N, C-alpha and C positions, 0 to 999 in steps of 0.2 A: 504494500500500500504506500502510495506517495502522499505527501501532505502539502497543503497550501496554507501557510500561516498556521493556524491551529485547527483547521477543518480538514477532514479527510476528503480526498477527491474520489474515493470509492465508498459507496454506501452499501453496507451489508444487506443482502437480499434484494438489491435493486437490479432488475434486468435491464439490459440495454434496450433503448427505445428503437424499434425497427420501423422502416418505411413500409408502406402498404405492399410494395413490390417484394418485400422480404417477409410477407405474411404478418406485418404489424397491423394491429387493429385499434379501433377507438378505445376499446376496453384496456388494452395495453397502455395507451396514453394516459388514461384516467388513473390506472394503478401506479404508473411511473410518477405522475404529478402528485398523487396522494402521498406516496412514499417520501418524495422530496419535501413536501410541505410539512408533513408530520415530523420528519427529522429536524427541519429548520426550526419549527416552532418549539419543539421540545428541547433540543440539544444546543442550539446556537444562542449565543448571547444576544438578546433583543431580536430573536428570530421571528417573532410574530409579525413584524412589518414586512419582511421579505416573504413570509408564508402567505400573507394577505395578497401581496403582489402577484404571486404565482397562482393562487386560487381565484382571485377576482380579475386578473389580467389588468390591473390598474394600480397605480402607486397609492400607498396609504396617505391619508391627510395627517401630516405632522404639523400641528399648529404651534406657532410661537406665542408666548405669553404677551398680553398687552403691556405696554409701557406703564411705568408708575406715574401717578399724578404728582403734582408739586407737593401736595400735602403728604402723600405716601413716601416721597423721597426724604422727608425730614425724619421719618420713623426708621430707626436703625434696624429694628426687627423685620420690618416689611422689605427693606432694601436687601437684607441678608436672604430672606425667603425668595425674593425675586431673583437674586443671583443664583441660588440653588436651582430654581426652575429653569433659568437660562442655561445653566450647566447641563441639566438633564436633557433639555431640548437639543443642545449641541451634541451631546453624547449619543442621543437617539438618532439624529441625522447622520452622524459619523458611522454608527453601527449599521444603519440601513444601507449606506453606501458600500461599506465593507462587505456586508452580507449579500448585496446585489451582485457585486463583482464575483464573489465566491459561488453564488447560485448560477450565474451565467456560465462560468467555467465548468461547474459541476454538470450542468445540463449538456453543454457542448462535449464534454468528455465521456458522457454516458449515452450517446446516441451512436448508431452504427455509421459506418463510413458513408453509405448511401444517403442516410438521413442528413448527415453533416454536410454532404455535398449539395443536397437540395436546399438546405438552409443558406449555405454560402452563395448559391446562385440567385437567391432572392434579392430583388432591388432593396437597397438600403443596408445591406449586410455590413459593409465597411464602416459606415457611420455608427450603426448599432453596436458593432463589435468594439469599436473604439470607446464608445460611451457606456458600454455594458447595459444597453437598453433592454431590460428584462421584459417589458411590455411588448416590444417589437418581437423579441425572440418567442414569447409565448403565442403571439398571433401567428407567427410564421409556422411554428410547430403545429398549431391547430389546422392550418391550411395544408400542411404536408400530410397529416393523418386525418382525412375527411371522414365524416360519419359513414357508417355502413350503407352501401347501396349507391353512394355517389361516386361518380367517376373520379379516378385518381388524376390529379392535375399538378403540374409543377407550379409553385408559387411565383417563379420567375416569369417575367413577360416572355411570350414565345419569341423565339429568334426569327427575325425576318429573313426571307430568302434573299440571297445576294442579288443586287441589281444585275440585269443582263449586261454582259460585257459588250463594249462597242468595238467594232473593228476599226483599227487605225490605218490611215493611208500611209504610203511609203514616205511622203513628204512630212507628215506629222511625226513619224518615227525618227526621221533625220533631225528635225528640230529638237526633239526630246534628247537625242543622243549628243548633238553638237552644241546646242545652246539651251540647256535645261532651264535657265532663268527666264527665258522667253516663253517656254512651253508651259510653265506652271499655270498661268492664267487660262490658257486655252484647253488644258487637260481637265480642269475641274470646273 
């Protein structure tokens, strides 16, 4: 088992998520996500927020406390309580970000190669991977494993067939070879 920080990248009893072409089913997806969320909520520090993120496919609302009024700022006890609330808020935001990164990596490392390739072919993968966008990843996984009875489709936009190639005249080819700087405008 390898480790990433203090979390395991292998979850005991977790089966790799398969693509439909590999006989992966919607039930497999549900079991996979349930197992991940249960582990995160139970075992991870402040894992409830990332568990919510996976279950609901939405980021949890982590509210910042309202600022103190002028009258409250003069009360040392209220200032201290406010500072503790702000510390808890910052800790929760930091834990959510750390757990989101870990969950993104955990999901990506526990899907089959076919499934991983489908995810990587989806529009927005580079940005989502860089930002560890768990909402995007969960939406993409849902598209990759459609409900039973629906036709399997790639979440990536279908590739367009290449434009028909144009035949070049001998004169045009000479211009390209001899004076490419002049040919650029005429070729495109």
